[in-house]
C-alpha angles and dihedrals in degrees: 000000000000118000093229088058092053095049096043097040128242143160108347095235090057096051102038120108122242095004119162103253094196086094090070091097090054090047096051100029135265100239138017095273098051093039087055094049092048092048090053090050091049092050090049089049095049096040090053089051091050088048089053092052092045087056090050091054088049089054095048090051093055092046091052095045087057100047123092104245140136116284090232091058092043091055093049090051093048092052091050094048093045092051090049092048092049092047091052094046089053090045091056093047091051091048091053094052097052112111102173121071093213092055094051099082088055090058090054105067098190100191092051089045092054092051089051094048090058094056100083093051092043091046093052090047091051092049091052094051091045089054095047089048090055091052095045089051089058096055115108110246092206093093136111119300089250092054092046089054092049089049094051089048091050088051093048094053092043094052090047092051093044089054093051093050090047087054090051091049087059101048116142133196093272094053121119101251098190088056089046092054089050093047091052090058090045089051091055092043089055088054090052089053088065 
């Protein structure tokens, strides 16, 4: 088992500890015909997964286009989403072209895939915090002491959340994805504290 598969997730039989690897032949095929059939089903499975993530990117793009945020932030998010879309489309093309079952795992870089999968949720979170920041900056500070305190509290939580989402937009292949998943939840929890 490769360490990156364990961190990024994958087929359960490839990430389980102490599994009997004598089933490898069963999983990859015992002859050329079965190996070829299994390769085609693997390709079908991973391409379907990539299509699902592509659809998630498209949904995030539409949501971000329809939220009131700064142009600079909108541009940043558009660049990140476009980068992820391009990478996924190239991945699909590479997977379709693989003809050898042993080369297929090399065409599915699990850690990069995991980083890319987090982009839509992180981008939406960043867009939400950017929109909130814009609205908070428009509030008149000549208010009661209690309202000023609440406004400062809202700004604190919003900036914290925005920072988390920005970090998640900049994940790399060597990032800790378990921590990243937790951070995504924390980012959205910070927004709820507003």
